[in-house]
N, C-alpha and C positions, 0 to 999 in steps of 0.2 A: 681170548677173553672178550666177550660181548660188551659192547658199549652200554653204560647205563642209560635208563630212560630220563630225559632231562624235560622239565617244564619250566616256563617262566613263572616269577613269583606272581601270585594274584592278590591284588590288593584287598584289604579288609572290607573296603566299601562295597566290593563286588560280592565277596562271600557272604557279607551281612553277618549279624551276630544272632545266630540260632543256637539253641541249647544242644548240648552234646547229647546224642541218642544213648540210651541204655544199650549196652552190648556186652556179649561175651567175647568179643574179639578186641584184642588190643589194637589201638589206632595204627600202630607200626605194622601190624599184619595186613592192613588194608591196601598197602602199595602194591603187592603182587596182584590183588584183585583188580585194582585200577589199571595196572599195566596189562594184565592179562585180557580184561574186558575192553580195553580201548577207551575208557571213561575219561582218562586224561586228554584224549584228542578232541573232546567237545561233543556237541550234538550231532553225532554221525553213526553210521552202523559200525559195530565193534567186531574185531576179528575173534573168531571162536578159538583159536590156538593162543597160548601165552606168547607174549612178545619176546624176541630173542633177548637172552640174558637173564630172563626172569625164571629162575629155578624154584621160586616159592620161598626162598630163604629170606631174602630181603631186597629191596630195590633202593638202596641208599648209597649214594656215592658223592664225590665232591660235586656240588651242584646239582645233585639228583633230588629225589623225593624222599622226605622223611615222613614219619607217621603224623606228626602234628598237622603238617600241610595236607597230607592226604584226608585226615579226619576232617578238616575244615572243608576241603573240597567236597567230600561225600555230603556234608550238610548243605552245601550250596547247591548240589544238582537238583534240577526241577524234575528229573526222572527219579523213580525209585530205584534204590540200589539194596539188593539182598544177597547175603552170603549163607549158604547152607552147608552142612556136612553131609557125609555118606548116608546119613539117616534121614536126611530131608528136615533135619532140625535147624530152624532160623538161627544162625549165629550172629548175624548183624543185620540191622535195618536202618536206613537212613530217614531223616524227618519226612522225606517226600512220600513215603508209603502211606502216610495219613491222608495225603491229597488225593492219591490214587485209590486206596482200599478202605480208608476210614479208621484204620487201626493206628493207634500210637505205636511207635518203635518198641516201647517197653511191653506192649500187649503181644507183640509177635515174637520177640527174642526168647527162644527156648520152646516155642510152639513149632508144631509140624507145618511145613510149607502147604500142606493140603488145607489148612485154615482158609486159604485164599483160593480154593478150588471148589468146584462142584464135585459131588461124589463121584461121578463117572470120570471126570478128568482127574481126580486124584488117584483113582485105581489105575488109570493108564500111566500116570506119572511114577507111581511106585514100581510098577512092573518095568517101565523103561529103565528107571534108575537101576533096579536089580539086574537087569540084563546088560546094561552098560558097564556096571562094576564087575560083573562076572566075565564078559566077553570083549569089552571095549569097543563094542560095535555101536554105532549111531544109526538111528532110524530116521532122523530128520536133521535138517541143516540148523545149525545152533545160531546162525545169523539172522535177526529180525524175524522170529517166529511169532505168527499171529495166533493169539489164544484168547480165551474167555475166562476171565477171573471172577472171583466172588467178592462183593464189597461186604463191609461190616453189617450193612442194613439188609443183606440177602440179595441185593440186586446184582445183575450181571455187569461186568466192566470189560469191555473190549481192550485188549492191551497187545502191544508189540514187545517180545522180549529177546534180548541177545545174551546167549549163555557163554560162559568160559570156565575152564578149570584150572586151579593152582593148588599149590601145596604151601603149608606153613608148618615148619618144624616136623615134617614128614607126614603131616595129616593132609589128607585130600579135602579140597574144599571146591564149592561150585559158586560162582557169582552170576548174578542176573541183573541187567539193567532194563527196567519195566517202564514203558511209556504208555500212557492212557491215549488211546487213538479214538475216543468217542466222537471228539468233535470233528476229526478228519473223516470218520465214517459217515458222520451226519453231512458234511459238505459234499462228500462223493454221492451220498444217496440223493441230495438235492440236485447234483448234476445230471444223475441218471434219470430223475424224475423229469427234468427239463428236456432232456434228450428224448424221452420217452414222448413227451408232449410233441416235440418237434416232429418226430417220426409220425405220431399220430396225424398231425397237420398234414405233413407230406403224403401220408397214405390216402388220407381223405382227399388231398388235392388231386391225387393220380385217379381216384375213384370219380371225381367230378369230371375230369378230363376225358375218363373213359365213356362218358355219356351213359352211365348205369342209370336204370330206373329211379325215381325219386324215392320210393319207399325203401329201395336197397340202400341208397345213400343215407337215408334217415336212420336205417337199422345199423349200418355201420358207424355212423357219427355217435349214436348214443352209446354204443358198444366202446368206441375208441374214447370217448369223453369219460365215461364211467371207469374204464380200465386205467386211463392215464391219470385221473384224479383219485382213483382207489375209493370210488363212491358206490353205494348200493344202488342207486337210482339215477336214470337219466331219461329225459323225455323230450320229444319235438311236438310242439303244440301248433296246429294250424289255425289262425284266426278266420272265424267265418262272420263276416259283418252282418249278413242278414239275420242269422240266428243270434248274434251278439254273444258269442261264446268262443271257446277254443277247444278244437278237437284233438284228442291224443293220436297223432298220426304214427308215432313210434316211440318205443320205450324199452327199457331194461330194468329188471328187478321187480315190476309191478305185478300184482296179482293177475291171475288169467282173467281174461275178459275186459281188461282195461284198455289195452292197446286197440285203436280202431273203433271204439264205442264210447268210452268215457269222454265227458266234456267238463270244462272248467269256465265258471263265469268270467267275463271280461271286465267286470267291474273294478273300479279303483282299489276298492277296500282289499282285494286279494293280491297275493304276490304276482301272479301272472298278469293281472289287470294293470297293477302298478308298473311292472316291467314294460308293458306296451307303451306307457305314457313317459318312460324314462329315456333320456338321451344316453345315458351310461348304463352298463351292467349293474344289476342289483344284487348285491351280496348280503347274505344273511348268516350270521354266526350262531344266533340263538332264536328259533322261531317264536319260542314262548315269550321271550322279552322284546320282541319287536313291536314298535310303536307306529310304524308307517303304514302298516296294513296287517290284516290277519291271514293265517294261513288258509289256503284252499282245502276243501273237504279231501281232495284227493291226497294231498300231503299229510294232513293231520291223521287220516285213516291208516297211514302207512308208518306213522312215528317219525316223520321227518323233522329234523332239527336245525340243519344248516344246509346251505347250498348257494349256487350262483345261477342267475338267469339273465338272458339278454336276448333282444329281438333278433329275429331273422328276417333281414330286409331293411329298407330304410326306416329311420325312426319316425319319420312323419308319414309314412304308410307302411308299416311292417307286414310282412306275410304271416309271421308267427313267432313263436318263442322257443329257443333252446335252453333247457334246464337241466342242472345236475344237482342231486341231493343226497343227503347222507342222515342217518339216525343219530349219529354222534355230533357234538358241537366241534366245528371246524374253523380254523383261521385260513384266509387265502392270500397269498402273495400276489403282487401285480402280474407276474408272469402267468399265474394260474387263471386270473380274470382274463388277460389278453389271450390265452390259449382258448377259453371258451368262446371269446370274441371271434378269434379266427376261425373256429369251427363254424360258429354262427354265420359268418361272412360267407364261407364256402357253401354253406346250405343255401344262403340267399342267392348266391350267384347261380347255383343249379336250379332253384325255383324260378328265378327270373329267366333263365334260358328256356326252360319249358314254357313259360308264358309268353315268350316272344320267339316263337319258331323260325321266323324268318331271318333271325340273327344267329341261328345255330352254327352254320358252317364258319362264318367269321370268329365267333366265339371259341369254337373248338381249336381253330388254327391258332389263336392268341393264347389260349390256355395251355397248349401243348408247348408253345415257345417259352411261355413263362414257367414252365417246369424246369426248362433247361437254365432259365435265369436263376431260379431258386438254387439250383445246383451250383451255379457260378457264384451266386450270392454266398453260399455256404462255404466256398473256397476262398472267397476274397478275405484278406487279411486287414486291410485299412479302410477307415470310412471313406477316404476319397475314391478308392476303388469300388466300393460298394454303391456310393453315389453316382459314379460314372456308369455302372452296370444298370442302375435304376433308370437314369436318363436314357440310355441306349435302348433299354427294354420299352420305355414309354414311347419312343419315336419309331423304332424299328419294329417292335412286336405289337404294341397297341395302336400304332399308326397316328399318333398325336402329331399335329402339325409342329407344335413347339413344346419343349418340355425343359424343366430345371428342377434341382434339387437346392433348396435354400436352407442352410444350416443356422440354427440359433446361435448367436454369439452371446454368451454369458456376460462378457464385459460391456458389450455395448448395449446389450438389452434389446437386440433387434435381429431380423433374419437378413441373411446375406447370400447372394447366389454362390454355391460352392461348384457346382458343375451345371452347365446348360447348352442346350442346342436350340437356340431361339433365333429368329429372323432379326435382321437389322442390328442394332447396337446391344441387344441382349433384353433381359427382363426389365421392365420399367419399375422404378423405385415405388411408384404409387400402388403397385400390386403387393408389395412386401411391407410398407411402412406401418408403424404401429399407430394406426388410427381406424377409425370406423370404415374408412373406404378400403383399407388394405385387406384384399381378398385372402391372401396367403396367411396374413397375420391372424385374421380371424379364425380361420381353419385351425391354425397353430394353438391359439389361446383356448378354443372351445374343444379342441380334441375331436373335431368331427369334420368329415369332408364337407365341402362347399362347392356347389355347381352354380354358376352364374350364366344365365342364358344370354344376356345382353348387357354389356358394360356401359354402353352409351345409348340409353333410351332416348326417344324423341323428345327434344327440348331440354335435355340434359347434357352434362359434360362427360366425357370419357373418363373412366376411373383408371385408365391405363396410361394417361399423360398425352398431351396434345402432341408432342413431338416424336412419340414412339410410333413403330409400325402398327397399323390397325390390328388390334385384337378385340374381337367382339364378345367371345365367350370363353370361359376359364373353368377349369376344375382344380381344386386345392385339397390334397389329402395329407393329414398329419402324419408325421413319423415319430409320434410319441414326443419325448423330450428333445429329440434330435433336430426337428425342423418340419419342413414341408415338401412334398412333390407337387409342382405346379405345372399344369398344361394349359396351353392356350390355343385358340383357333380364330382365323379372320371371319369366320361365318357366325351367324347368330344361332344359338341353340345347337351348337355342333356336337355337344356331348350328351349322350342319352344315359339311361340308367345302367345299361350294359358297360358303357365306357367307365362309369363311376364305380361299378363293382369290380371291373378288372383292375382299376387303378387302386382300389382298396386292397384287393388280393396282392398286387405287386408290392404294395407298401406295407403290408403285414410282414411278408418276406424281408422286406428292406429293413423294417423296424426291428425285426427279430435278429437280422444280420448285423445291424449297427449296435444292438445291445450285446450281442455276442462279441463283436469286435472290441467294444469297450471293455468288457470283462477281460477279454483275452490280452488286450493292451495293459490293463492294470496288473494282471498276473506277470506279464513279460517285464514291466516297469520294477515291480517288486523283486522279481528274480535277479534283474540285471543292475539293480541300483547300486549295490556295493561296487560291483565291477566297473560301472560308469564313472562312479565318484573317484576310485582310484585312478582310472585312466585320466580324468579330468585334472586330479591333482598332479599327476606326472607331467601332463602337458604344461600346466601353468607353471610348474616348478621349472620346467625346461625353458619355456619362453621367457620367463622372468629372469633366468640366469642369462639368457641371450640379451635381454634389455639392458641388464646391468652392464654386461661387458660392453655392448654397444655405447651406453651412456659414457663409459670411461673412454672409449675410442674417439667418440664425438668431441669430448673435451679436449683430448690431445690432438686431434687432427689439425693439419694445417692447410688443408685444401678440400673442397667439396668432392674430389675424386677419392681422397682417402677414406670419407665418411661412406660413400657409395660402395667402395670396394670392402670396407670393413664389415657393412651391413650383409653383403652377399657372403663373404668368407664365414661370418659367425653363424649365419642362419644354415648354411649347408653343413657346417661342422657339427651342429646340434642335432640334426635329424628331426623328423622324418623326411626332410626337403632333399630332393635329389638335384635340384638345379634352382638357382636364383640369378635374376639380372635386373639391374636398375637402369631404367630408361628415362629420357627427358624429350619433351616435346620440342620440335622445330616449328615455330609458329608460321614460317614462311611455306613449308611443304605439309604441315600437319603430320608428319611422320615421327613416331616414336623411336628416338635412336638409343641404342644400347650404350651405356657409359662405363658399366662394370658388371662382371658376372663371376659366378664361382659354382662348382659342382659338375655334375654330369651333363656338359653342353654338347659335346660331339658334333659341332658344326650346325646346331638348331638355329642360332641366330643368323647363320648365312642363308639358311633355307627360308626363313620366313621374313616377311615384312609386316609391320603393325603400324597402324596410323590412328589418328584421333578423329578422323572424319567419319561422320555417321552415314554418309552417303556412299561410302566405300564398303564393301563387305569386310575388307581387312581392318575396318574402324569400328566394327560392331561387336568385336569380342571383348572379353573381360578388361584388357588393357585400355582399349579405346573407351569403353563405357567408364572406367575408373577416373580417367583423365577428365571426361566431360561432366561426370555427376559428382566427383570428389567424394565418392563413397567406395567402399571396399567391394570388390566383385569376386564372388567365389563360385566355381564349378567343381562340385564334389565327384563328378563322374565324367570325365572327358569324352568316354566313349558313348554315353547316353544322353547328356546334357547339351542342348543347344544354347547359344551358338558358338561352336567352337570348329566349324567345318573347315575354313582354310588352313588350319594348323593342326587338325587332329591327327592326321596321318604321321606327321613329322613328330609330334609329340608322343604319339603310342609307340613308335619305332624306339624312342629313347627311354621308355618305360615310365613316362609321366602319366599319372592316373588321375590326378585332381590338381586344381591351381586356384591360386588367389592373387589378385592384383589389388595391391594396397596403394592408395594415393597418398603420396608425401606432400603435405602442405603445411604452410604457416599462415595464420590469418585465413584469408580466402584465396590465397595464391598457391598454385599447384607448382611445387619444385620438381616433381617427377612422379615416377610410379615403380614401386617394388613389386616385381613379379616372382612369385614362389611356385614350385612344382613338387608334388609328393609322388611317391611310388605306389600309394595306395588310395583307394576311394573314400570319400567321407572323411578326409583328414583334417578338414577345417570346420569344426563345430563351433557353436556360438561362443564359447569361451575363448577358443582360439582366435576367433575373429575380433573379439573385443581387444585382446592383447595386441594383435597386429594392428589394429586401429591406432592404440596408444604408441605403438612403435612407429608407425608412419608420422605421427605428430612430433615424436621425439626427433626422428630424422629431419622433419621439416624445420623444427626449431634450430637444430644444429647447423643445417645448411643456410639458414637465414642469418644466424649469428656469424658464421664465417664470411658470408658476403658482405654484412655490415663492417666486420673487422677489416676485411681487405679494402673496403671503400675508404675506411678512416686511415688505414696504414700504408696502403699501395701508393707507390710514387706515380702511378699511371691510373687514369680513369677517364670517363666520358661525362661531359656536361651537356644536358639537354635544356635548351631555352624555349619556353612556351610563351606565347602571347594569347591572353585571354580577354575577351570583350563581353560586354553585356551586364546584366545584373542578377544572374540566375543563381548566384551563390551569396552567402552571408557577407563575406569580405566585399565583394563588389557592389552588393545592394547598399552596404554601408557607406562606401565611399561616394556612391552616386546620390544617396539621399542627403548627405552632410556636407560633401564637399571636402572631405578629409583626405588625408594621405596615410597609407598603410605600409609599413616596413617589417618584414619578418627578420628577427635577429637570430634565433637559434632554438633548437630542440634538445630536450634532455629526457632520457628514458629513466625513470626512478626504479629503485630496487623492488617496488611492489609492481612493476610492469606497466604503470600509467605513464602516458606520454605528455610532457609538459612543453608548451611553446612560449617563447618570449617574443613580444612584438612591440613596436613603437607606432604611436598614432600621433598626428600632427594636424592642428587646424580645428579641433573640437574639444569640448571640455570633457574632463575625467568622468564626470557624472553621467553625460549622454552616452559615452562609450560604454561604461559598465552597464548601464540599462539595456543598451542593445545587445550586448554580449551575453547577458543573463537569459535572453529570450532564444539564443542559439541553441538547438537541440543536441548538438555534438560536443558542446562545452559543458563539462561537469562542474567546474569551479573557475573563478577568475579573480585576480586581486591586482591591485595598483601597486607596482613596485616602486616607482619614483614619478614625481610631478615636478618637471623642470619648466623652465620659462615658457618655451613653445612647443614642449612635446611631453608625452607621458609614456613611460615603459610599463608594461603589463606582463604578467604570467597567467597562463590558462592551462587547466588540466583537461586534456582531450578524452573523449569516449572513444570506444573501440571502433565505432563506425565512422569516425572522422576520416576525411580525405587523407590527411597527414599520417594517420595511423596505417592506412592502406598502402601508402606510399613507402613508408619505412619497413612494413612487413614484407615488401617485395625487394628489399634491399637498396632502396633508393635513399639517398641523403639529401634533404633540402638544403640548398645553399643560400638562396634568397628569393623573397617575394616582395614586390612592391605594387601597390595599387593606388591609382588616383585617376580621376575624371573618367570613370567607367572603363579603365583598362588596367590589366595587371600583366606583370612579366614575373614568371616563375621559373628559377634555374633549379635543376636537380642534378646531383652527381650519381652515377651508377658505376659498378664495377667494369672493368674494361671488357669482359666477357658477358656483360649483362644483355637481357633481351630487350632491345630498344622498342620493339613493336609492342611488347606487353605494357611498357609505361605510356606509350603513345595511346593505346587502347584505353588505359586506366583514365588518362586525362579526357579523352572524347567522351567516355561514358559518364564522367562527372561534370563536365563543363559543356554547355550548349554551343558556345562559339570560341573554339581553341585552335591554335596554330602552332606546330614546331617550327620556330623560325631560325634554330641554329643547332648544330650538333658538333661539339668541339671535343678533341682528344686533349686531355690535360696532362701535362708531365711536371709533377712536383717531387722532386727528388727529397728523399728523407734527410732532414737537417742534421748534420754531424754535430758532435758535442762543440768542437771548436767554433762552428758557425753559430751554434746556439749562444755560446758565451759571448761571441763578438755582437750578436744582435742585441743580447741583453745589456752589454756594455754600452751600446749606442743609445738605448733608451734611458740610461740612468745619468744624471748629472755627476760631476765629482764630488759634490757635497753630499748627494744621496748615497753614493757608493762609500764614502768615508763613514757616514752615520750608521748604514746597515752592517758594515764590517766591524766597526766597533761594538754595535749591539750584539752581532753574532759571537764575536771572540769574549765578549762579557757575560755570556749566558743569558742574554735576554729572551732568546727563543726557546730555551729549555722550559721543562714543566717538572717541578715548580721553578719559577724564574730564579736565576741566580743573581740577576741584576735588574733593578727597576728602570723605568724610562727616565726617572730623575737622576738616578746614579749615571746613566749613560749621558744625559745632558750636562751634568757636572763634570764628567771626564772630558767633554768636548768644549766645555765652557759656552754652552748655548742653553735657551730655556727648554722645559720639558715639552711644551706644545710643538716646538720646532722639531725636536726628535721625533715625535709621534707623526707629524706631517710628512718627514722625509721617509720614515718607515712605510707608512701607508702608500706613499707615492711608489716606492721601490716595490712593494708587494703586487701593487696593481700592474707594473711593467712586467713583472715575472708571470703572473697569472694571465695577463693579456697575451703574451707570448705562447703560453700553453694552451689556451682554450680559443683564441681568436682563430677564425677560419682563414685559411692561407690566401 
């Protein structure tokens, strides 16, 4: 028995509340139709055969589809759903039929399906149904059939239909899911239209390159333009300055005798005259409503209503005009106008070539090469590749000494070099900046090419910057919204009109290629968006799971080695990482030493040597860079991304295809570097990098916490004794100015992460001390704790940039600091395996005159309970011990108290103040034993 078709319940909010369609079909009968047509699978192509298990009787089973659910689903479909019988009578129609055909469902049910067809289609339909019912033979594929339906208003509706057959109570039924494809057809038509324009430009480009006579080029141009835009008329007008008119050199659609003899006045009041004076193409959608100019007699005599005209040649000295016109009112997209401009530029190039015969050979060679560039541009998929082709063409084909493509940055609102082949240090910012002197910027804003013959005229300053290589002349060509192509030369007036026109031609293709690449990228993004999001969610979930596991492991770890090994184990277990290793930097040799590893190692760490020395090629890889920069370093393709050369062969042998080196730091101290290797390229996207950065911070925090814990509880440690002279820091400056003495007492890190320091000052008033400390930048807050006869105790909250914070973040525990007479002694305790050189460098970076005067190994065995009790007993008098014991046994320390101080005093036969004094003294002795440094 076949399995029932199952679907997940659809929330009412998705189905919406739509009225039930009038129907001659019970909703329970729709289940077979849905199962057979595939409608339950969502918006996809449907199988023509009924689904397995659907015999037409019912599709209801435990957890299956019932009639009410199917009816609601039919209402919610955006595509029309029709069910007909063998007589082509509509038995069911869902509400979507009104969106597609204009009929309400109740208007269709009971009517013939031919209502939705033209007469000829209806005849073919009836014949096909009869033939199928008689023979069972299908003459077409029932899956996604393209047909033309008829709307209620009589207009044709292009649709795509998927048919299926099912039975209900022994009666044969046919279901059809109908989708309106008018918008899709419109987009496809627009794409074909643009492709036709591109082919026209390419065709004309080849004609220009073939050095055909100008009249032939003009004839082909008007034919191509009129055909590509589907217009009745097109013309090429040649400007005749002496006659002050424009001669019709070529045309299509005009009456006999117009081409070669008719002229148009060049006055501003006409469209051609207005075009000559315009920097941009002139677009007319309704000539009768035009207020800028009147239509030329040539246009009005032919009933022209709309069109586009643009100059052929430079706008300041145009050769003529290219125009395309139609008798119907038309609207024009930007690419239509750009297409006309492209054709006009090609014509201008040809004209200019004829007028300057001495450049023909050079121009032909360059145009031929540009044709190949156009093909390469058409194949390029990314803006970066297109820009690189453009720059290579400008230098290698057009023979410009320097060239660059500057892309427009929407966020910054400026131009920035994307690809360049420019002498010296590259394009000078003065050529790009958004001010009047920026040649490239002006070309970009104006949308017109700019040629500057001399950037540094006599008596003036160079617009290219005084420190840049000498660039005397430049040409800047806009790339639409994308940016500018910029070329420069050391000679004055190095670029002639030929160079400018060739650059325009190149940039026309580059601009079209960039437009195409942008459209294709948008389509790819939309198509892949869901897949990428799902993949990102999977990655984030996987990494977050690892982070949570590592957080627990760090909490439970008893040594840094356990933390490092746990990180490698968890990451390689989770995938997609093949191998992970944790390294620490040996400051004596700068070598990064592996401390822990897991995964597919296969002797890799024995084959490679990694350092943090940027003068050594083994230190220029991702691990060395991560140590030096404290930033994650990712190489998503070890085969193609440099620099990985010293290790590439060994990595590829073991199946490593991409890597990430994650600095493990706390504060600004590098604790090590976590190196990950994946078996696939592009394994480390932005989301993964961000999570790995957080992981590095977590590991750094855990390692630092362990070091601090070891420094506190270890019975062995190292004490570093530093002597500091001078007055370069706040403490030394204070004692030098006031003659006071300073003594550091202790430091406490609060639960909010802030570090609080306690210190004692002698020989100066509290007011003077507080006034001085309040001006110290790394002290956030200070208060006077106690003012004794000859000294004051203070508490200060320290900022993150304080020296003491840097010391603690590296695992150092300050033991003492005293300062007087311009000299200070600073004693720091570090773990027995701590990096002494790191702390020496920290002191030398902070103090101008500092010297490590002693390094001592300290052995402080942990005090046993018996020793602790003995020490406490030595600190208490017999009377204090008696009072505290009586108070304890009497419940004085419980909450709420079971005995008051007075009751304890009465029991001992002493006064209440005496009891309080002895209790306070005992508490101080106990807490002193706990918190005083050893």
